[in-house]
C-alpha positions as CSV (number, residue, x, y, z in Angstrom):
1,X,166.9,83.0,119.6
2,X,167.6,83.7,115.5
3,X,166.3,80.2,114.9
4,X,163.3,80.7,116.5
5,X,162.1,84.1,114.8
6,X,163.2,82.3,111.8
7,X,160.9,79.5,112.3
8,X,158.5,82.1,113.7
9,X,158.9,84.4,110.4
10,X,158.3,80.7,108.0
11,X,155.2,80.3,109.6
12,X,153.5,84.0,109.4
13,X,154.6,83.9,105.8
14,X,152.8,80.8,105.0
15,X,149.7,82.0,107.3
16,X,149.7,85.3,105.1
17,X,150.3,83.9,101.9
18,X,147.0,81.9,102.6
19,X,144.8,84.6,103.7
20,X,146.1,86.1,100.7
21,X,145.0,83.2,98.3
22,X,141.4,83.0,100.2
23,X,140.9,86.3,100.6
24,X,141.6,86.7,96.4
25,X,139.2,84.2,95.9
26,X,136.1,85.5,97.5
27,X,133.6,87.0,95.5
28,X,133.2,90.2,97.8
29,X,135.5,91.8,95.7
30,X,136.0,95.5,97.4
31,X,136.3,93.5,100.8
32,X,138.7,91.1,100.2
33,X,141.0,93.1,98.0
34,X,141.8,94.7,101.2
35,X,142.3,91.4,103.3
36,X,144.5,90.1,100.3
37,X,146.8,93.9,99.5
38,X,147.5,93.6,103.7
39,X,148.7,90.2,103.3
40,X,150.7,90.9,100.3
41,X,152.6,93.9,102.4
42,X,152.7,91.8,105.3
43,X,154.2,89.2,103.6
44,X,156.7,91.5,102.0
45,X,157.5,93.2,105.6
46,X,158.3,89.7,107.3
47,X,160.8,88.7,104.0
48,X,162.5,91.9,104.6
49,X,162.4,90.9,108.7
50,X,163.6,87.3,107.8
51,X,166.5,88.8,105.3
52,X,167.8,91.3,108.6
53,X,167.4,88.2,111.3
54,X,169.4,85.8,108.8
55,X,171.8,88.5,108.0
56,X,175.2,89.2,109.8
57,X,176.5,92.1,107.7
58,X,175.8,95.8,107.4
59,X,175.3,95.7,103.5
60,X,172.6,92.4,104.2
61,X,170.7,94.0,106.9
62,X,170.6,97.5,105.1
63,X,168.9,95.8,102.0
64,X,166.6,93.8,104.6
65,X,165.7,97.6,106.1
66,X,165.3,98.7,102.1
67,X,162.6,95.7,101.9
68,X,160.7,96.2,105.3
69,X,160.4,99.6,104.3
70,X,158.8,99.1,100.9
71,X,155.6,97.6,103.0
72,X,155.8,99.4,106.6
73,X,154.5,103.0,105.3
74,X,151.8,101.2,103.6
75,X,150.3,98.9,106.5
76,X,149.0,101.5,108.7
77,X,146.9,103.6,105.9
78,X,145.6,100.0,104.4
79,X,144.4,99.1,108.1
80,X,142.7,102.3,108.0
81,X,141.0,101.8,104.5
82,X,140.4,98.5,105.2
83,X,138.4,99.6,108.7
84,X,136.5,102.6,106.5
85,X,135.6,100.1,103.8
86,X,134.2,97.4,106.3
87,X,132.9,99.8,108.8
88,X,132.1,103.3,107.4
89,X,132.4,103.3,103.6
90,X,131.1,106.4,102.8
91,X,134.1,107.9,104.0
92,X,136.0,106.4,101.3
93,X,137.6,109.0,98.7
94,X,138.9,107.7,95.5
95,X,142.4,109.4,96.2
96,X,143.5,107.9,99.2
97,X,144.9,104.4,97.8
98,X,146.7,106.0,95.3
99,X,148.1,109.2,98.1
100,X,148.8,105.8,100.5
101,X,151.2,104.3,97.7
102,X,152.6,107.7,96.8
103,X,153.5,108.4,100.2
104,X,154.8,104.9,100.9
105,X,157.0,105.0,97.8
106,X,158.6,108.2,98.9
107,X,159.5,106.7,102.2
108,X,160.5,104.1,100.6
109,X,163.0,106.0,98.2
110,X,164.8,108.3,101.3
111,X,165.6,104.6,103.0
112,X,167.2,103.4,99.8
113,X,169.2,106.9,99.2
114,X,169.5,107.2,102.9
115,X,173.4,107.1,102.4
116,X,173.0,110.5,100.6
117,X,170.9,112.6,103.0
118,X,170.5,110.1,106.4
119,X,166.7,111.8,106.8
120,X,165.2,108.4,107.5
121,X,168.0,106.8,109.6
122,X,170.7,109.3,111.1
123,X,173.0,106.0,111.5
124,X,172.4,102.2,110.8
125,X,175.3,100.0,112.4
126,X,175.7,96.6,114.3
127,X,176.4,96.2,118.2
128,X,178.8,93.7,118.8
129,X,175.9,90.6,119.5
130,X,175.5,91.1,115.9
131,X,172.3,93.0,116.1
132,X,171.1,96.1,114.2
133,X,171.3,99.6,115.8
134,X,169.4,102.3,114.3
135,X,169.5,106.4,114.8
136,X,166.5,107.2,113.6
137,X,166.1,110.4,111.4
138,X,163.1,113.0,110.8
139,X,161.2,110.8,108.3
140,X,161.3,108.2,110.3
141,X,159.5,110.5,113.1
142,X,157.2,111.5,110.7
143,X,156.4,107.8,109.2
144,X,155.7,106.9,113.0
145,X,153.0,109.7,113.4
146,X,151.6,108.9,110.1
147,X,151.1,105.3,111.1
148,X,149.8,106.1,114.5
149,X,147.2,108.4,113.2
150,X,145.9,105.9,110.9
151,X,145.4,103.8,113.6
152,X,144.2,105.9,115.7
153,X,141.6,107.0,113.2
154,X,141.0,103.5,112.7
155,X,140.1,102.5,116.0
156,X,138.1,105.5,116.5
157,X,136.0,104.6,113.3
158,X,135.4,100.7,115.1
159,X,134.5,101.8,118.5
160,X,132.2,104.7,116.9
161,X,130.6,102.2,114.4
162,X,130.6,99.5,117.3
163,X,128.5,102.0,119.8
164,X,126.0,102.8,117.2
165,X,125.3,99.5,115.2
166,X,122.9,96.8,115.8
167,X,123.3,94.0,118.1
168,X,124.3,91.9,114.9
169,X,126.6,94.3,113.7
170,X,128.5,94.0,117.5
171,X,128.6,90.2,117.4
172,X,130.5,90.8,113.8
173,X,132.7,93.6,115.4
174,X,134.1,91.8,118.5
175,X,137.0,89.7,117.1
176,X,137.7,92.6,114.7
177,X,138.3,95.1,117.3
178,X,140.5,92.6,119.3
179,X,142.8,92.1,116.5
180,X,143.2,95.4,116.0
181,X,143.9,96.5,119.6
182,X,146.9,93.5,119.2
183,X,148.4,95.4,116.7
184,X,147.9,98.6,118.7
185,X,150.1,96.8,122.0
186,X,152.5,95.5,119.7
187,X,153.3,98.5,118.0
188,X,153.6,100.4,121.6
189,X,155.8,98.0,122.8
190,X,158.3,98.4,119.7
191,X,157.9,102.4,120.0
192,X,158.8,102.5,123.6
193,X,161.9,99.7,123.3
194,X,160.2,97.4,125.5
195,X,161.6,94.5,123.6
196,X,164.9,92.9,123.3
197,X,167.5,94.2,121.1
198,X,167.2,93.2,117.2
199,X,163.5,91.8,118.1
200,X,160.5,93.0,116.1
201,X,157.1,92.1,116.7
202,X,155.1,94.0,114.5
203,X,155.1,91.3,111.5
204,X,153.6,89.1,114.0
205,X,151.3,91.2,115.1
206,X,150.0,92.1,111.8
207,X,149.9,88.5,110.6
208,X,147.7,87.3,113.9
209,X,145.4,90.5,113.3
210,X,145.1,89.4,109.4
211,X,144.2,86.2,110.7
212,X,141.7,87.0,113.0
213,X,140.2,89.3,110.8
214,X,139.5,86.6,108.0
215,X,138.2,83.9,110.8
216,X,135.7,86.7,111.6
217,X,134.9,87.5,108.4
218,X,135.0,84.0,107.4
219,X,132.6,83.0,110.5
220,X,130.0,85.3,109.7
221,X,130.2,84.5,105.5
222,X,130.8,88.3,104.6
223,X,133.2,87.4,102.2
224,X,130.3,85.8,100.6
225,X,127.3,87.2,101.0
226,X,126.6,87.4,97.3
227,X,126.8,84.0,97.0
228,X,123.8,83.4,98.7
229,X,121.8,86.1,97.5
230,X,122.6,84.7,94.0
231,X,121.2,81.4,95.0
232,X,118.0,82.8,96.2
233,X,117.4,84.9,93.3
234,X,118.7,83.0,90.5
235,X,115.8,82.2,88.4
236,X,114.7,86.2,88.8
237,X,117.7,87.5,87.3
238,X,115.6,89.9,85.2
239,X,114.2,91.3,88.4
240,X,116.4,94.1,90.3
241,X,118.1,92.6,93.3
242,X,119.5,94.6,96.1
243,X,121.2,92.5,99.1
244,X,121.6,94.3,102.6
245,X,123.8,93.2,105.4
246,X,121.8,92.5,108.6
247,X,122.4,96.5,109.7
248,X,120.6,97.6,106.3
249,X,124.5,98.5,105.0
250,X,124.6,98.1,101.2
251,X,126.3,95.4,99.9
252,X,125.3,94.5,96.3
253,X,123.1,95.4,93.4
254,X,122.5,94.2,90.2
255,X,122.3,95.8,86.8
256,X,118.6,96.0,86.7
257,X,118.4,97.6,90.4
258,X,121.0,100.0,89.2
259,X,118.9,101.1,86.5
260,X,115.8,101.7,88.9
261,X,118.3,103.3,91.7
262,X,121.5,105.2,90.4
263,X,122.0,106.5,93.6
264,X,122.1,102.8,95.3
265,X,125.0,101.7,92.9
266,X,127.1,104.6,93.8
267,X,127.2,103.5,97.8
268,X,130.3,102.4,99.4
269,X,130.1,99.0,100.9
270,X,128.2,98.5,104.1
271,X,127.0,102.3,103.7
272,X,123.3,102.6,104.6
273,X,121.1,101.8,102.1
274,X,118.8,105.2,103.6
275,X,121.6,107.2,102.3
276,X,120.3,106.6,98.6
277,X,117.9,110.1,97.8
278,X,116.1,107.6,95.5
279,X,115.5,104.8,98.1
280,X,111.5,104.2,98.4
281,X,110.6,105.5,102.3
282,X,108.0,102.2,102.4
283,X,111.4,100.4,102.4
284,X,113.3,102.7,105.2
285,X,113.0,100.0,107.8
286,X,113.6,96.6,106.8
287,X,112.4,94.6,109.4
288,X,110.3,91.4,108.4
289,X,110.0,89.3,105.3
290,X,107.2,89.7,103.0
291,X,105.9,92.2,99.7
292,X,105.6,95.9,99.4
293,X,104.2,97.8,97.0
294,X,105.4,101.3,96.2
295,X,105.3,103.6,93.1
296,X,108.9,106.0,91.6
297,X,109.1,108.4,89.2
298,X,111.1,107.1,86.4
299,X,113.3,109.4,83.9
300,X,110.5,110.0,81.9
301,X,108.2,111.3,84.9
302,X,106.1,108.3,85.0
303,X,104.9,106.5,87.6
304,X,106.0,103.0,87.8
305,X,104.8,100.6,90.6
306,X,107.4,98.3,92.2
307,X,106.7,95.1,94.2
308,X,109.8,94.8,96.7
309,X,110.1,90.9,98.0
310,X,112.0,91.0,101.1
311,X,113.6,87.7,102.4
312,X,116.6,86.5,104.7
313,X,119.8,85.5,103.6
314,X,120.8,83.0,105.5
315,X,123.8,80.8,105.9
316,X,123.8,76.9,106.1
317,X,123.9,77.0,109.6
318,X,120.8,78.9,109.5
319,X,122.5,82.3,110.6
320,X,120.8,85.1,109.4
321,X,123.2,87.0,107.3
322,X,121.4,90.1,105.5
323,X,118.4,90.7,103.7
324,X,117.4,90.3,99.6
325,X,115.3,92.6,98.5
326,X,114.2,91.7,95.1
327,X,112.1,94.3,92.7
328,X,110.0,93.6,90.2
329,X,107.9,96.1,87.9
330,X,104.5,95.5,88.4
331,X,102.9,98.5,86.6
332,X,101.5,97.1,83.3
333,X,99.8,94.2,86.0
334,X,98.5,97.2,88.4
335,X,97.3,99.4,85.2
336,X,95.6,95.8,84.1
337,X,94.1,95.0,87.3
338,X,92.7,99.0,87.5
339,X,91.0,98.4,84.2
340,X,89.7,95.0,85.4
341,X,87.9,96.7,88.2
342,X,86.9,99.6,86.3
343,X,85.3,97.3,83.8
344,X,83.8,95.2,86.8
345,X,81.6,98.2,87.9
346,X,81.2,100.2,84.7
347,X,78.7,99.8,81.6
348,X,80.9,98.9,78.5
349,X,79.0,101.1,76.3
350,X,78.4,104.4,78.3
351,X,81.3,104.3,80.6
352,X,79.2,105.0,83.8
353,X,78.3,102.6,86.5
354,X,76.9,99.1,85.6
355,X,73.7,97.5,87.8
356,X,75.8,95.3,89.9
357,X,77.8,98.2,91.3
358,X,75.3,100.9,91.1
359,X,72.9,98.7,93.6
360,X,76.2,97.7,95.8
361,X,77.1,101.7,95.8
362,X,73.7,103.1,96.6
363,X,73.1,100.5,99.6
364,X,76.2,101.6,101.2
365,X,75.1,105.2,100.5
366,X,71.7,104.6,101.8
367,X,73.3,103.1,105.3
368,X,75.8,106.2,106.0
369,X,72.6,108.6,105.1
370,X,70.4,106.9,107.9
371,X,73.5,107.7,110.3
372,X,74.1,111.0,109.4
373,X,70.0,111.6,108.9
374,X,70.6,112.9,105.2
375,X,67.8,112.9,102.7
376,X,68.0,110.4,99.6
377,X,66.4,110.5,96.2
378,X,65.9,107.7,93.9
379,X,65.3,108.4,89.6
380,X,64.5,105.9,87.1
381,X,64.3,107.2,83.5
382,X,63.9,104.8,80.2
383,X,64.2,106.1,77.0
384,X,61.2,106.5,74.9
385,X,60.6,104.2,71.7
386,X,64.4,102.9,72.1
387,X,63.6,99.3,70.3
388,X,61.8,101.3,67.2
389,X,65.2,103.4,66.8
390,X,67.1,100.3,66.9
391,X,64.7,98.1,64.4
392,X,64.5,101.6,62.4
393,X,68.1,102.5,62.5
394,X,70.3,99.9,63.6
395,X,72.2,99.3,66.9
396,X,74.9,101.3,65.9
397,X,72.5,104.0,66.2
398,X,70.9,102.7,69.3
399,X,74.0,102.8,70.6
400,X,74.9,106.9,69.7
401,X,71.6,107.6,71.5
402,X,72.3,105.9,74.5
403,X,75.6,107.5,74.7
404,X,74.1,111.2,74.1
405,X,72.0,110.7,76.8
406,X,74.7,109.3,78.9
407,X,76.6,112.6,78.6
408,X,73.5,114.7,78.6
409,X,72.9,113.4,82.3
410,X,76.2,113.2,83.3
411,X,76.6,117.2,82.6
412,X,73.3,118.1,84.5
413,X,73.7,116.0,88.4
414,X,76.2,116.3,91.0
415,X,79.8,114.5,90.8
416,X,78.6,112.7,94.1
417,X,75.4,111.3,92.5
418,X,75.5,107.6,91.5
419,X,74.4,107.1,87.7
420,X,74.2,103.7,86.2
421,X,72.6,102.0,83.0
422,X,70.5,99.6,84.8
423,X,69.8,97.6,81.5
424,X,69.1,98.1,78.0
425,X,67.7,101.6,77.8
426,X,67.0,102.2,81.4
427,X,68.6,104.2,83.5
428,X,69.0,105.4,87.0
429,X,70.5,108.3,89.3
430,X,70.9,108.2,93.3
431,X,71.3,111.4,94.8
432,X,72.3,112.0,98.3
433,X,70.7,115.2,100.5
434,X,68.4,116.4,97.9
435,X,65.3,118.5,98.9
436,X,62.3,116.3,98.6
437,X,60.7,119.8,97.8
438,X,62.3,119.9,94.4
439,X,62.2,116.4,93.3
440,X,59.8,117.3,90.3
441,X,62.0,120.0,89.3
442,X,65.1,118.0,89.4
443,X,63.9,115.4,87.2
444,X,62.2,117.9,84.7
445,X,65.2,119.7,83.9
446,X,66.5,116.1,83.2
447,X,63.5,115.4,81.0
448,X,64.3,118.5,78.9
449,X,67.8,118.2,78.1
450,X,67.3,114.5,77.0
451,X,64.0,116.1,74.5
452,X,66.8,118.6,73.2
453,X,69.0,115.8,71.9
454,X,69.5,115.2,68.3
455,X,71.5,112.7,67.2
456,X,72.9,112.2,63.4
457,X,73.3,109.3,62.2
458,X,73.7,108.7,58.3
459,X,72.9,112.2,57.9
460,X,69.5,111.5,59.8
461,X,68.4,113.5,62.7
462,X,67.4,111.4,65.5
463,X,65.2,112.5,68.3
464,X,64.6,111.1,71.9
465,X,62.5,111.8,74.8
466,X,62.2,109.7,78.3
467,X,60.0,108.8,80.8
468,X,60.6,109.7,84.5
469,X,59.8,108.5,88.0
470,X,61.3,109.6,90.6
471,X,60.8,109.2,94.6
472,X,62.0,110.0,97.9
473,X,63.5,107.3,100.3
474,X,62.3,107.2,103.7
475,X,65.0,106.3,106.2
476,X,63.7,103.1,107.2
477,X,63.2,101.6,103.7
478,X,65.2,99.1,102.0
479,X,66.9,100.0,98.9
480,X,65.3,96.9,97.0
481,X,62.0,98.4,97.9
482,X,62.8,101.7,96.7
483,X,64.3,100.0,93.2
484,X,60.8,98.4,93.3
485,X,58.8,101.4,93.9
486,X,60.5,103.9,91.6
487,X,60.1,100.9,88.7
488,X,56.7,101.6,89.6
489,X,56.7,105.2,89.2
490,X,58.6,105.2,86.0
491,X,56.5,102.7,84.1
492,X,53.2,105.0,85.0
493,X,54.9,107.8,83.5
494,X,55.6,105.4,80.6
495,X,51.7,104.1,80.4
496,X,50.6,107.7,80.8
497,X,51.8,108.8,77.5
498,X,55.5,109.0,77.8
499,X,58.3,111.6,77.8
500,X,57.0,113.1,81.2
501,X,58.4,113.2,85.1
502,X,56.2,111.0,87.7
503,X,56.5,111.7,91.6
504,X,56.2,109.0,93.7
505,X,53.9,109.9,96.6
506,X,54.6,107.1,99.0
507,X,56.2,103.7,99.0
508,X,54.5,100.6,100.4
509,X,56.7,98.8,102.9
């Protein structure tokens, strides 16, 4: 039996040492540290148990117990911490590991100085077969209760996460739960005394569980997910990069992402990304690849626009491992596009609509008015003797006159009216639901306002006037015909002496 146990222990030490080296070299440091630390303590446990099996003296077995109990109190809290790290990271507390280490050192010290207080073992003896006989003290019972509590809490968290998780997450957890149950069952055999005297299967069960954990993580590439994210985003590292698992659990964020979302950087491993208070509502539910634009308010209270490029992270076997969210600040691009859109529809000098946009917008309004049975008015006016102003005072003076006319008209029409510079010194106004009885009064008020304009240019006062044409648009009339008709009416006002209003009686269809 001794030789068989020795061979098994050596095999387990090699396995744990391999797991330790493998996990320590992984990129996912938080998870790999849990695995490597558990492997380290399991190796200490195995070495102590090997010394116990190979020793035939009370002193040698006592020294072996010291080594075993350096590791035993730490293993169950580590298993709980690993479970929390993998499946419920929001419950992680920074004090957990220091407290667990202090607790294990206290238990280790009670074993080392057991001969003085007999609090951990009341008696340590060897029977006639050379097997170790232990009579347990109160601290041993406390240690067992603490370990049992850690295991129960870990199993509770595992099953809770398994039930509430997605199908992809449950597939990842099957082997993990099986490995955890092996440890639980084997410890039950130990506690109930169902094993031969001197045989302890706990270190073997820990080794099997750790091996299954590692194989499960390796098969799903959970320890390497960052590598695939970096591969897909290596050419855009200036952008913010956030990596999520299949269940939208947080895995990684780069420095740019942490600047945009400080609360995301504070999330624990695999904690739901939606727990971050700053996470945009547009990205709460990630279901497919693509691009999503959203706005955030930065530290200076300015609105910033970002474009999130969402893509799948796949393993070499094309298995979906998670999501890569690459965020790019497109605020300047959006501002430029808005400026270009404004430039495309406005007159660069006066800032009101240009001819092209005016025609398009008026046609749309005319269609809506026909549907809603509204009445529409079209007005056109031309600044009188504008060429003389340009020739006498220069084009800069003419520009100032046009801007002054624009400001005057804008202050006396509705915000819903369409106002545009049609070309040169010609302007147009399209007004919806204007009473046809008030056509002359409406245009006459605008004419009077323009006649009051005095533009001071190089200490010279420039006065101006305008000729107006105005018509009511029948509902069965096209806008092109309406424009032709109002132009004729306006030119009639100019030919009749300028600075006057002419109302069109009919439109020839």
